[in-house]
C-alpha positions as CSV (number, residue, x, y, z in Angstrom):
1,X,46.3,99.8,75.7
2,X,47.7,101.5,78.8
3,X,51.1,99.8,79.7
4,X,52.9,100.7,82.9
5,X,55.7,103.3,82.4
6,X,58.2,101.2,84.5
7,X,59.3,97.7,84.8
8,X,58.9,95.5,87.8
9,X,55.1,95.8,87.6
10,X,54.3,92.5,86.0
11,X,50.6,92.1,87.2
12,X,49.7,95.6,85.7
13,X,51.6,94.8,82.5
14,X,49.8,91.5,82.0
15,X,46.4,93.0,82.8
16,X,47.0,95.8,80.3
17,X,47.7,93.2,77.6
18,X,44.4,91.4,78.4
19,X,46.3,88.4,79.4
20,X,46.6,86.2,82.5
21,X,49.6,85.8,84.7
22,X,51.2,82.4,84.6
23,X,52.0,81.0,88.0
24,X,55.7,80.3,87.0
25,X,56.2,83.7,85.2
26,X,59.7,85.2,85.4
27,X,59.8,89.0,85.5
28,X,62.5,89.9,82.9
29,X,61.4,93.6,83.2
30,X,63.1,94.1,86.6
31,X,66.9,94.8,86.3
32,X,68.0,94.4,89.9
33,X,70.7,91.8,90.9
34,X,69.5,88.4,89.7
35,X,71.3,86.7,92.6
36,X,69.5,88.8,95.3
37,X,70.8,90.9,98.2
38,X,74.1,90.2,100.0
39,X,73.7,87.4,102.5
40,X,75.0,89.7,105.3
41,X,71.7,91.6,105.1
42,X,69.7,88.5,106.1
43,X,72.2,87.3,108.6
44,X,72.2,90.7,110.4
45,X,68.5,91.4,110.1
46,X,67.6,90.7,113.8
47,X,70.2,93.3,114.9
48,X,68.4,96.1,113.1
49,X,65.0,95.7,115.0
50,X,65.9,98.2,117.7
51,X,66.5,100.8,115.0
52,X,62.7,101.2,114.3
53,X,62.3,102.7,117.8
54,X,64.9,105.4,117.0
55,X,64.9,108.5,114.7
56,X,67.4,108.0,111.9
57,X,70.7,110.0,111.9
58,X,69.5,113.2,110.0
59,X,72.4,113.4,107.6
60,X,73.2,109.7,107.2
61,X,76.6,110.5,108.7
62,X,78.2,107.0,108.9
63,X,77.1,106.0,105.4
64,X,78.4,109.3,104.0
65,X,81.7,108.8,105.7
66,X,82.0,105.2,104.3
67,X,81.1,106.2,100.8
68,X,83.4,109.3,100.8
69,X,86.3,107.0,102.0
70,X,85.5,104.5,99.2
71,X,85.4,107.2,96.5
72,X,88.4,109.1,98.0
73,X,86.3,112.2,98.4
74,X,85.3,114.5,101.3
75,X,82.2,113.6,103.3
76,X,80.7,116.9,102.2
77,X,80.8,115.6,98.5
78,X,78.2,112.9,99.4
79,X,74.3,113.2,99.8
80,X,72.2,110.2,100.7
81,X,68.8,110.0,99.2
82,X,65.5,107.9,99.5
83,X,66.5,106.1,96.2
84,X,68.1,107.8,93.3
85,X,64.6,109.0,92.2
86,X,64.5,111.4,95.2
87,X,67.8,112.8,94.2
88,X,66.7,113.3,90.6
89,X,63.8,115.3,91.8
90,X,65.9,117.4,94.2
91,X,68.2,118.3,91.2
92,X,65.2,119.2,89.1
93,X,63.9,121.5,91.9
94,X,67.3,123.3,92.0
95,X,67.1,123.9,88.3
96,X,63.5,124.7,88.3
97,X,62.5,126.5,85.1
98,X,65.9,126.0,83.6
99,X,66.8,124.5,80.2
100,X,67.4,120.8,80.2
101,X,69.1,118.5,77.8
102,X,68.3,114.8,77.6
103,X,70.1,112.1,75.6
104,X,67.3,109.6,74.4
105,X,66.4,106.9,74.8
106,X,66.9,107.2,78.5
107,X,65.4,106.7,81.9
108,X,62.0,108.4,82.1
109,X,62.4,109.8,85.6
110,X,64.6,112.6,84.3
111,X,62.0,114.0,82.0
112,X,59.2,113.4,84.6
113,X,61.2,115.3,87.3
114,X,62.1,118.1,85.0
115,X,58.5,118.6,83.8
116,X,57.3,118.6,87.4
117,X,59.5,121.7,87.9
118,X,58.6,123.4,84.7
119,X,62.0,122.8,83.0
120,X,61.8,123.1,79.2
121,X,63.5,120.0,77.7
122,X,65.5,119.7,74.6
123,X,66.6,116.2,73.3
124,X,69.2,114.5,71.2
125,X,68.7,111.0,70.1
126,X,71.4,108.3,70.2
127,X,72.5,106.7,66.9
128,X,70.1,103.8,66.7
129,X,71.8,100.4,66.6
130,X,75.2,101.5,67.7
131,X,73.7,103.8,70.4
132,X,76.8,106.0,70.3
133,X,77.0,109.5,71.6
134,X,76.8,112.3,69.1
135,X,79.4,114.5,70.9
136,X,79.4,117.5,68.4
137,X,75.6,117.6,68.5
138,X,75.6,117.6,72.4
139,X,78.2,120.3,72.6
140,X,76.3,122.4,70.1
141,X,73.4,122.5,72.5
142,X,75.4,123.7,75.5
143,X,74.9,127.4,74.6
144,X,71.1,126.8,75.0
145,X,70.8,124.6,78.1
146,X,71.7,124.8,81.9
147,X,71.9,121.1,82.7
148,X,72.4,117.8,80.9
149,X,71.3,114.4,82.2
150,X,73.2,111.4,80.9
151,X,72.7,107.8,81.9
152,X,75.9,105.8,81.9
153,X,75.7,102.9,81.3
154,X,72.6,103.9,79.5
155,X,69.2,102.6,80.4
156,X,67.6,101.0,78.4
157,X,70.4,100.0,76.0
158,X,73.1,99.0,78.6
159,X,75.7,100.6,76.4
160,X,78.7,102.3,78.0
161,X,80.4,105.3,76.4
162,X,84.0,106.0,75.6
163,X,85.8,107.6,78.7
164,X,87.7,110.1,76.5
165,X,84.4,111.3,75.0
166,X,83.0,111.8,78.4
167,X,86.0,113.7,79.6
168,X,85.7,116.0,76.5
169,X,82.1,116.4,77.2
170,X,82.8,117.5,80.8
171,X,85.4,120.0,79.6
172,X,83.0,121.5,77.1
173,X,80.2,121.7,79.7
174,X,82.5,123.3,82.2
175,X,83.4,126.0,79.6
176,X,79.8,126.7,78.9
177,X,78.7,126.6,82.6
178,X,76.5,123.6,82.1
179,X,75.8,121.1,84.9
180,X,76.3,117.6,83.9
181,X,74.4,114.8,85.7
182,X,75.8,111.4,85.0
183,X,73.5,108.6,86.4
184,X,75.7,105.6,87.3
185,X,72.9,103.4,88.6
186,X,74.3,100.3,86.9
187,X,78.1,101.1,86.8
188,X,79.0,98.3,89.3
189,X,77.4,95.7,87.0
190,X,80.3,96.3,84.6
191,X,83.5,94.3,84.9
192,X,85.5,97.3,83.6
193,X,85.9,100.5,85.7
194,X,83.7,103.2,84.1
195,X,82.9,105.6,86.8
196,X,83.7,109.3,86.4
197,X,83.5,109.9,90.2
198,X,87.2,111.0,90.4
199,X,86.4,113.9,88.0
200,X,84.3,115.4,90.9
201,X,87.5,116.9,92.3
202,X,88.2,119.1,89.2
203,X,84.6,119.6,87.8
204,X,82.4,121.6,90.1
205,X,79.6,121.3,87.5
206,X,79.5,117.5,87.8
207,X,77.0,115.4,89.6
208,X,77.3,111.6,89.9
209,X,74.1,109.6,90.9
210,X,74.2,106.1,92.2
211,X,71.5,103.7,93.0
212,X,72.0,100.9,95.7
213,X,68.7,99.4,94.6
214,X,70.1,97.6,91.6
215,X,73.3,95.8,92.5
216,X,72.2,95.0,96.0
217,X,68.6,94.0,95.1
218,X,66.9,96.2,97.8
219,X,64.2,98.2,95.8
220,X,61.9,98.1,98.9
221,X,64.5,99.9,101.0
222,X,64.9,102.9,98.7
223,X,68.5,104.0,98.8
224,X,70.7,106.0,96.6
225,X,73.4,108.6,96.8
226,X,74.9,111.7,95.0
227,X,78.5,112.7,94.5
228,X,79.2,116.3,93.7
229,X,81.1,119.5,94.8
230,X,80.5,120.7,98.4
231,X,78.7,123.8,97.0
232,X,76.3,121.7,94.7
233,X,75.6,119.3,97.5
234,X,74.7,122.1,99.9
235,X,72.5,123.9,97.3
236,X,70.6,120.6,96.7
237,X,70.4,119.4,100.2
238,X,68.2,122.3,101.3
239,X,65.3,120.9,99.3
240,X,65.5,117.5,101.0
241,X,62.8,116.7,103.5
242,X,63.9,115.9,107.1
243,X,64.3,112.1,107.9
244,X,64.3,111.4,104.2
245,X,66.5,108.3,104.7
246,X,65.4,105.9,107.5
247,X,67.5,104.0,109.9
248,X,67.2,100.6,108.4
249,X,68.2,102.0,105.0
250,X,71.3,103.6,106.4
251,X,72.4,100.4,108.2
252,X,71.8,98.2,105.2
253,X,73.6,100.7,103.0
254,X,76.7,100.5,105.2
255,X,76.6,96.7,104.8
256,X,76.3,96.9,101.1
257,X,79.2,99.4,100.6
258,X,81.4,97.2,102.7
259,X,80.5,94.0,100.9
260,X,82.7,94.4,97.9
261,X,82.9,90.7,97.0
262,X,79.1,90.7,96.3
263,X,79.4,93.3,93.6
264,X,82.5,91.9,92.0
265,X,81.1,88.3,91.9
266,X,77.8,89.5,90.5
267,X,79.4,91.5,87.7
268,X,81.5,88.5,86.6
269,X,78.5,86.2,86.6
270,X,76.3,88.7,84.8
271,X,79.0,89.2,82.1
272,X,79.2,85.4,81.5
273,X,75.5,85.0,81.3
274,X,75.0,88.1,79.1
275,X,77.6,86.9,76.6
276,X,76.1,83.5,76.5
277,X,72.6,85.1,75.8
278,X,74.0,87.2,73.1
279,X,75.6,84.3,71.3
280,X,72.5,82.2,71.6
281,X,70.0,84.8,70.6
282,X,72.0,86.3,67.7
283,X,72.5,82.9,66.2
284,X,68.7,82.6,65.8
285,X,68.1,86.0,64.3
286,X,67.6,88.4,67.2
287,X,69.4,91.8,67.4
288,X,70.8,92.8,70.8
289,X,72.2,96.1,72.1
290,X,75.9,95.9,73.0
291,X,75.2,96.0,76.7
292,X,78.0,95.9,79.4
293,X,75.5,95.5,82.3
294,X,72.6,93.3,83.4
295,X,70.0,94.2,80.8
296,X,69.8,94.7,77.0
297,X,67.5,95.7,74.2
298,X,66.3,93.0,71.9
299,X,64.6,93.2,68.5
300,X,64.5,91.5,65.1
301,X,63.6,92.5,61.6
302,X,59.9,93.4,61.4
303,X,59.3,93.0,65.1
304,X,57.8,96.4,65.5
305,X,54.7,95.3,63.4
306,X,54.3,92.1,65.4
307,X,55.0,93.6,68.8
308,X,51.6,93.2,70.4
309,X,51.5,89.5,69.3
310,X,55.1,89.1,70.5
311,X,54.3,90.6,73.9
312,X,51.3,88.4,74.3
313,X,53.3,85.3,73.3
314,X,56.0,86.0,75.8
315,X,53.5,86.6,78.7
316,X,51.5,83.5,77.9
317,X,54.8,81.6,78.0
318,X,55.7,83.0,81.4
319,X,58.1,85.7,80.2
320,X,57.5,89.3,81.4
321,X,59.5,91.8,79.3
322,X,59.9,95.5,79.6
323,X,58.1,97.3,76.7
324,X,59.7,100.3,75.2
325,X,56.7,102.4,74.0
326,X,57.5,105.1,76.5
327,X,61.3,105.4,75.6
328,X,61.7,108.2,73.2
329,X,63.2,107.0,69.9
330,X,62.5,103.3,70.4
331,X,58.7,103.6,69.6
332,X,58.0,100.1,70.9
333,X,60.2,98.4,68.3
334,X,62.3,96.6,71.1
335,X,61.9,94.9,74.5
336,X,64.3,95.4,77.3
337,X,65.2,92.1,79.1
338,X,67.2,91.6,82.2
339,X,70.1,89.2,82.6
340,X,68.8,86.5,85.0
341,X,70.2,83.3,86.4
342,X,71.3,80.5,84.0
343,X,68.1,78.6,84.5
344,X,65.9,81.5,83.9
345,X,67.9,82.6,80.9
346,X,67.6,79.1,79.4
347,X,63.9,79.3,79.6
348,X,63.9,82.7,77.9
349,X,66.0,81.2,75.1
350,X,63.6,78.4,74.5
351,X,60.6,80.8,74.4
352,X,62.4,83.1,71.9
353,X,63.3,80.1,69.8
354,X,59.6,79.2,69.8
355,X,58.7,82.7,68.4
356,X,61.1,82.2,65.6
357,X,59.5,78.8,64.8
358,X,56.1,80.4,64.7
359,X,57.4,83.3,62.4
360,X,59.1,80.9,60.0
361,X,56.0,78.8,59.6
362,X,53.5,81.6,59.1
């Protein structure tokens, strides 16, 4: 069985299971904003048409200025990319052949990018169930590595880490001359402020990654950005291809950054739905990760042995999950599910109740 390595590929996933896609299937594997893009994008779409006849601004100047102002940083602390994925590969290129530390389970692109640039990879696994950082274990590795990738909130668990722990981690990394990449692709789905972006000013070894794909539901546009010291930005930028970020992406990015209400309202609605799901699903025997964002891990006692049947059951009932076979340390014993709209989440709850009924009667 060759399952896709990413979510948001439901047709491939269903075919790999040997099943057929239901017409009314809901893709719970995709963790973009369940409420869609900001309305301003659609309202302004016709005004962007003339942009396709123009070359894009080479350095995304206006978008960088806007983000820098928002983050209270200098414009030279910002680099725009063709999605966060491009920026991950640019970082891996800069550290080509260097020793990398990954905290697993985590987003697979870090490992893929580092392997593409011949970086030896060391791993530390999160404490299963609580998914807490093992700070002492991480610091112990700093004498052996050059760069650490850390997803916060983590993907696939959705768990956020204690700020004081992360500050201590940065201090230790700085003392050991280790670069720390903190991927904040989902930070704006949390109702609590969790970003470490202000630490850029005092930590020349810190890189913050952000994706605009997730909160603003624009995966087809491909847009992300990096925050770092001017020196790191300049060293990374030289690897970026010319015209990497197109004119439409730059214009839409400006609208997204300026539409603060969309992000705030989404975070509140997602929290309400996530907490409702957690209460409903735990009450019928499921175990969920303590997520703070718009997705979570789900399992139950004995699910690993039943996983193939469970995946087929979900697909046959119109629910497309994200499998976890390719997340190191999870071994397929969980599924990752996105927080969707209330109606879609209600359907998920009913389907999962049905599985419990089947299990109890067998």
